[in-house]
C-alpha positions in Angstrom: 34.6 32.9 -77.9 37.9 32.1 -76.6 38.2 28.4 -74.8 38.4 29.1 -70.7 37.6 32.8 -71.3 34.6 32.7 -68.1 37.6 31.7 -65.8 40.0 34.9 -67.2 37.6 37.2 -67.5 36.2 35.9 -63.4 40.0 36.1 -62.3 40.2 39.8 -63.8 37.0 41.1 -62.0 38.1 40.0 -59.0 41.9 40.8 -59.4 41.0 44.4 -60.8 38.2 45.0 -58.7 36.0 48.3 -59.9 36.7 51.5 -60.5 33.5 52.7 -58.4 34.6 53.8 -55.0 30.7 52.2 -52.8 31.7 49.0 -55.8 35.0 48.8 -54.2 34.5 49.6 -50.3 31.6 47.2 -50.3 34.1 44.5 -51.8 36.1 45.1 -48.8 33.3 44.4 -46.7 32.3 41.6 -47.9 36.0 40.3 -47.7 36.7 41.4 -43.8 33.5 40.3 -43.2 34.4 36.5 -44.0 37.5 36.4 -42.6 36.1 37.6 -39.7 33.2 35.5 -39.2 35.8 32.8 -40.4 38.4 33.6 -37.4 35.8 34.4 -35.1 34.0 30.2 -35.4 37.3 29.0 -35.2 38.4 30.2 -32.5 34.8 30.0 -30.1 34.7 26.5 -31.4 38.7 25.7 -30.3 37.6 27.3 -26.7 34.4 25.1 -26.6 36.3 22.4 -27.2 38.8 23.2 -24.9 36.3 23.4 -22.3 34.6 19.8 -23.5 38.4 18.6 -22.8 38.9 19.7 -19.9 35.6 18.6 -18.1 36.4 15.1 -19.3 40.0 15.2 -18.4 40.8 17.5 -15.3 37.3 17.9 -13.7 36.1 13.7 -14.2 39.6 12.9 -13.4 39.2 14.2 -10.4 35.7 13.2 -9.5 34.6 9.8 -9.0 32.8 8.5 -12.2 30.9 5.9 -10.0 30.8 6.1 -6.4 29.3 2.5 -5.4 28.3 2.8 -1.6 26.8 0.7 0.8 24.3 1.5 3.7 26.2 0.8 6.9 29.3 1.1 5.0 31.6 -1.7 3.6 34.1 -3.4 6.1 35.8 -5.9 4.3 36.4 -4.3 1.1 39.4 -6.0 -0.7 37.8 -8.0 -2.4 35.4 -6.4 -3.5 37.5 -3.4 -5.2 39.5 -6.3 -6.6 36.5 -7.8 -8.0 35.1 -4.9 -9.5 38.7 -3.2 -10.8 38.5 -6.3 -12.6 35.2 -6.0 -14.4 35.7 -4.1 -18.3 35.7 -0.8 -18.7 36.4 -0.2 -15.1 40.2 1.5 -14.7 40.8 2.1 -10.4 38.2 1.2 -7.9 39.7 2.9 -4.5 37.9 2.7 -1.0 36.2 6.4 -0.1 35.0 8.6 2.6 32.9 11.9 2.4 31.9 14.4 4.9 30.2 17.2 4.8 31.7 19.6 7.3 32.4 23.6 8.2 36.2 24.7 8.6 36.8 27.7 10.7 39.8 29.9 11.1 40.4 32.8 13.1 36.4 33.9 12.7 36.6 32.8 9.3 34.5 30.1 8.1 33.5 28.0 4.7 31.5 24.5 4.0 33.2 21.7 3.0 33.1 18.4 1.5 35.8 16.0 3.4 37.5 13.3 1.6 39.0 10.4 3.4 40.9 9.0 0.3 43.8 6.0 0.4 47.2 6.4 0.3 48.8 5.5 -3.1 45.4 6.1 -5.0 44.2 9.2 -8.0 44.8 11.7 -5.2 48.6 11.1 -4.9 49.6 13.8 -7.4 47.9 16.9 -5.5 50.4 16.2 -2.2 51.5 13.3 0.3 47.9 12.6 2.0 48.2 13.6 5.9 47.1 11.2 8.4 46.2 11.7 11.9 45.2 15.9 12.3 46.2 16.8 8.8 44.5 18.0 5.8 44.7 19.1 2.5 43.5 22.2 1.3 42.5 23.4 -2.0 44.2 26.7 -2.9 40.7 28.7 -3.6 39.4 27.9 0.1 43.5 28.6 1.3 42.6 32.2 -0.2 39.0 32.7 1.6 40.6 31.8 5.0 44.0 32.7 5.1 45.3 29.3 5.2 48.5 28.4 5.0 51.0 25.5 5.5 50.9 24.4 9.2 48.5 27.1 10.2 45.6 25.4 12.6 42.1 24.8 11.8 38.6 23.9 13.4 36.4 21.0 11.3 33.0 20.7 12.6 30.7 18.1 11.5 27.1 18.7 11.9 25.6 14.9 12.1 28.5 12.0 12.1 26.9 8.3 12.2 26.2 8.0 15.7 24.2 11.6 15.1 26.5 13.7 17.7 28.5 16.8 16.2 31.9 16.6 16.4 34.3 19.5 16.9 37.8 18.8 16.0 41.5 20.5 15.6 43.3 20.3 12.5 46.7 21.4 10.7 47.2 22.4 7.1 49.3 19.5 5.6 49.6 21.3 2.5 47.6 23.4 -0.3 46.5 21.9 -3.7 45.3 23.3 -6.8 43.4 21.8 -9.3 42.3 25.0 -11.0 38.4 23.6 -11.2 35.6 24.0 -8.7 36.9 21.7 -6.7 39.6 24.5 -5.3 36.7 25.9 -3.5 35.2 23.0 -1.7 37.2 19.2 -1.6 39.4 18.9 1.8 41.4 16.1 1.7 42.9 13.2 4.5 43.6 10.3 5.4 40.9 7.4 4.7 40.7 6.4 8.7 40.4 10.3 9.8 37.5 10.5 7.8 36.1 7.0 8.9 36.1 8.5 12.7 34.7 11.4 11.9 31.7 10.1 9.8 31.0 7.2 12.7 32.6 4.3 10.4 35.4 3.1 12.0 37.3 0.2 10.5 34.8 0.7 7.3 34.3 2.9 4.2 31.8 4.6 3.0 32.4 3.1 -0.5 34.2 2.6 -3.6 34.6 4.9 -6.0 35.4 3.9 -10.0 37.3 5.7 -12.5 36.2 4.0 -16.0 37.3 4.2 -19.3 34.7 6.1 -20.7 33.1 8.1 -18.8 29.8 8.5 -20.6 29.3 4.9 -20.1 28.9 5.2 -16.0 25.4 5.2 -16.0 25.5 1.7 -18.0 28.2 0.1 -15.8 26.7 1.0 -12.3 23.8 -0.7 -13.6 25.6 -4.0 -14.1 27.3 -3.9 -10.7 24.2 -3.9 -8.7 23.5 -7.0 -10.6 25.8 -8.9 -9.0 25.7 -7.2 -5.4 23.1 -7.4 -2.2 20.2 -4.9 -3.0 22.1 -3.1 0.2 24.0 -1.3 -2.3 23.5 1.5 -4.5 25.6 3.8 -6.9 26.0 7.5 -7.7 27.6 8.7 -10.8 28.9 11.7 -12.3 26.2 12.4 -14.0 24.0 13.0 -10.8 26.7 14.9 -9.2 28.3 17.1 -12.5 26.0 16.4 -15.0 24.4 19.6 -15.2 27.8 21.3 -15.6 28.4 18.5 -18.7 25.2 19.1 -20.2 25.4 23.5 -19.7 29.0 23.3 -21.8 27.3 21.0 -24.3 24.3 23.3 -24.7 26.7 26.7 -24.8 28.8 25.2 -27.4 25.6 24.0 -29.7 24.2 27.6 -29.0 27.9 29.5 -29.8 27.9 27.4 -32.8 24.7 28.8 -34.0 24.9 31.9 -33.5 28.6 32.4 -35.4 27.3 30.5 -37.9 24.9 33.3 -38.4 27.6 35.4 -38.3 29.5 33.5 -41.4 26.0 33.9 -43.4 25.8 37.2 -43.0 29.3 37.7 -43.9 28.7 35.3 -46.9 25.5 37.7 -48.2 27.3 40.9 -48.7 29.6 39.0 -51.1 25.9 38.3 -52.8 25.5 42.7 -52.1 28.8 42.8 -53.9 27.7 40.8 -57.3 25.2 42.2 -57.3 26.7 45.6 -57.6 29.0 44.1 -60.1 26.2 42.9 -62.2 24.6 46.5 -62.3 27.7 47.7 -63.5 29.2 46.0 -66.3 25.5 45.1 -68.0 27.3 46.8 -70.7 30.2 44.8 -70.9 27.8 41.8 -70.5 25.9 42.5 -73.3 29.1 42.8 -75.4 30.6 39.6 -74.4 27.4 37.9 -75.5 26.7 39.8 -79.0 30.5 38.2 -79.3 29.3 35.1 -78.7 29.2 34.1 -74.9 27.0 32.0 -73.8 24.3 32.2 -70.5 26.5 29.5 -69.0 30.0 31.1 -69.7 28.3 34.4 -68.2 27.2 32.5 -65.2 30.6 31.0 -65.0 32.5 34.3 -65.2 30.4 35.6 -62.0 30.7 32.0 -60.3 34.7 32.3 -61.0 34.7 36.3 -58.9 32.6 34.7 -56.0 34.5 31.6 -55.6 37.7 33.3 -55.5 36.6 36.2 -53.4 35.5 32.9 -50.9 38.4 31.5 -51.3 40.1 34.6 -50.4 38.1 35.2 -47.0 37.8 31.8 -46.1 41.5 31.2 -46.4 42.8 34.3 -44.6 40.3 33.6 -42.0 41.2 30.4 -41.3 44.7 31.7 -41.1 43.7 34.2 -38.7 41.6 31.9 -36.9 44.6 29.6 -36.2 46.9 32.2 -35.2 44.1 33.8 -32.7 43.0 30.3 -30.9 46.9 28.9 -30.3 47.5 32.6 -29.1 44.2 33.3 -27.2 44.9 31.3 -23.8 48.5 33.0 -23.6 47.2 36.4 -24.3 44.3 35.9 -21.7 46.7 35.2 -18.7 49.2 38.2 -20.3 46.0 40.5 -19.7 44.9 39.3 -16.4 48.6 39.7 -15.1 48.8 43.0 -16.7 45.0 44.0 -15.0 45.2 41.8 -12.1 41.6 40.7 -12.4 40.1 37.1 -13.9 38.2 36.7 -16.8 36.7 32.9 -15.3 35.6 33.1 -11.4 35.5 29.3 -10.4 32.3 30.9 -8.4 31.0 30.8 -12.0 33.0 28.9 -14.4 34.2 25.0 -14.0 37.6 26.3 -14.6 39.2 29.7 -13.8 41.2 29.7 -16.9 40.6 29.9 -21.0 41.5 26.5 -22.7 41.5 25.2 -26.3 41.7 23.0 -28.5 42.2 23.9 -32.2 41.1 20.7 -34.4 41.8 20.0 -38.1 38.3 18.5 -38.2 36.6 22.1 -37.6 38.9 24.3 -39.3 38.3 22.1 -42.4 34.0 22.1 -41.7 34.9 25.8 -41.0 36.1 25.9 -44.4 33.7 24.0 -46.4 30.6 26.0 -45.0 31.7 29.1 -46.1 33.2 28.1 -49.1 29.5 26.6 -49.5 27.6 29.3 -48.7 29.8 31.4 -50.5 28.8 29.3 -53.7 25.0 29.2 -53.1 25.1 33.2 -52.5 26.7 33.8 -55.8 24.7 31.8 -57.8 21.5 34.7 -57.5 23.7 38.0 -59.7 25.5 34.8 -61.4 22.0 34.2 -63.1 21.2 37.6 -63.4 23.9 38.5 -65.1 23.3 35.4 -67.5 19.9 36.9 -68.1 20.6 40.2 -69.6 19.3 41.3 -72.7 22.0 42.5 -74.5 19.9 44.4 -77.4 18.4 46.5 -74.5 21.0 47.5 -72.8 23.3 48.1 -76.0 20.2 50.0 -77.5 20.9 53.0 -74.6 25.0 52.8 -75.3 
């Protein structure tokens, strides 16, 4: 036989297809299924990566990684803040006061979390920090209660530090939008104003810390307590938002498994195609064997055909998946604007937009999995072709 005949014949089978309409249809189905499966897997992984990125960057950028609190509040907090901020892994340490409250505007009420923050801190990008009678209100809450800058509202604190409810009038100093779940509950005011409402005049409730690595929050919190009096304790983001983070991670794994199953099903269509090709080409295989083709050569012919089908399907799927992942965010926003509805609601999801984060490692992984599965599934029909007995086949030709 001519050297390299296996690759040449495999290429001819891949390029020429089949005169059998059923085999041609199955061929089209196999390639299309592989393309869509690979593209879908890349797009879904990009979306789940986007949720993970937004959770780490946007949500955990606003939520304190650690809240270091003390019973009765902290009076002289500045030396402690400097001490804590100098520890390895800690980026910032800022004073805070948090109060559970209720706001009312023209008969509409909503529960809120009132945060008292120091000026110039990490909440400064949301707007100028108000003092006195001013509040920064999130966009979601402002839309629900029809609040606009300058509007008056009533703040009700059920139980202040001395156990006496407090009712106080405020004005809306500004409206901010984080496009996260905080847009439904977080209301910001000056540190002194919140301290008075909480019955902590002259003190702060504690320090909120931002870490370089949020996943080290629990270990860092325990290290902090080792050098502090026993009346200190900490609350980390895992306690307040850990369920949300775990839900995103679990969803990513489950969706990955489901889409992997879609790719596997698409790859098994290649098995059906190659088996039908082997059945159709049995006389040709027998003739090749009579001319000196070895079992390994026949095996290589159909492995080549399967590999080329896999390369075509995976390559087109990767291109389609990359294009889809890059355009998905804009496409979703366009559909939302055209039909005036939201795919993601902050009442259910942690953010109100669809994020994507396309990573080259994911594309390479999906391509490798697709090609690997395709080659594995091509082994059986190729082995069946290599086992064709030429004498029995040619007896009836």
